[in-house]
N, C-alpha and C positions, 0 to 999 in steps of 0.2 A: 603152625603153633600147637602145643602141646601143655597140657598141665605143669610138667616138668619144667617149661619155660618160663612158667609165670611163679612158682614157688619152690622154696626148699624141700628136704625131705622133710624135715620138721615141721615146717609147715602143711606139706601134705598132709602127712600124718593128723595134725591138729584139724586142718578142716574136713579131713575124711568123719573123724569123731564127731567134727560138731554138725555133720550132716547126718550121720545115724542119728544120733540124737534129735534132731528136728524132725527124721523120719519115725522116730519112736514114740517122740511128744504128739505130733501132729495126726498120726495114725495109727495110734496104740500098738506096736509092733514089737515084738522081739529083739533082742540083739540079733540071732540068727535071723530073722526074717529081713532086719534091717541091712543087716549082711549082703544077703542075698539081692536086695533090690539095688544095692550101690555096685555089687559087682556086675549086674546087668546093665547099670548106668556108662562105665565106662566103656561101653563099645560105641555110644554115641554123643558123648560129651563134646566131641570135638566139632559137630555139627553147630553148637550151641556159641562154643568159641569163636567160630568163624564169626559170628556176628562182632564180636567184640574187637576184631581186628583193626579196623581204622582207629578205633581209639586207642589200642596198644600203639599202634606205630604215631598216631599222633603225640602222646604221653612220652615214647622214647624219641622222638624229634624234638619234643618240648625240653624232656633233659639234657639234651644237648646242647639246646641253643642256652639252657640256664648256665651249663656247665663253660659253654662258650662265654656267656656275658662274666661270671665271675673271673675266668682266666683273665679277661681283658681288665676287669677290676682290679684284681691282683696284679696286673702288669704294671696299669697305671699307680697304683701304689708304689709300686716299686720304683719307678721310673722318678714318680714327685720324691722319695725320698733321697733319693739319687741326686736328682736335681738340689734338693733341699740342702744335702751333704756338702754338693759342690759349691752352691751357694754359700756357706758358714765357713768353709775353707777360704774361698775365696774373700769374704769379709775379712777373716781373719788374717790372713796374707796382706789385706788392705792397711788395718789398721794395725798389723805389728811394722809395716815399713813407715806408714804415716807416723808413728807414735816415735821410731828409732830416730828418723828425720827430725822430729820436732825436737828430740832431746839432746841429737847432734847441735842443733842449732843454738838451743840454748845454751849448751856448753861453750860452742866456740864463738858466738855472737855476742 
């Protein structure tokens, strides 16, 4: 896992600017000094990322589980809508048949 796996290029640029700003404010560094510190940091940032891997994997699994639940709910909603449409169609057919027979009987008996 690398930083590029976690953020987009635009986000990476914003994060780098933020880190440089933190360095400048915390250690009273110039832009050049902050750039130098950040450049040297890139070589060993992966060591710290390794500590976050279990959390990243957990979040990925959670995202997958949330997506599965959402898909299930959407499918149930579609199924329920389909059942409702079938019920309405059947009800309409029953009412139509009944009303036609009722009128036929009234007219003929």
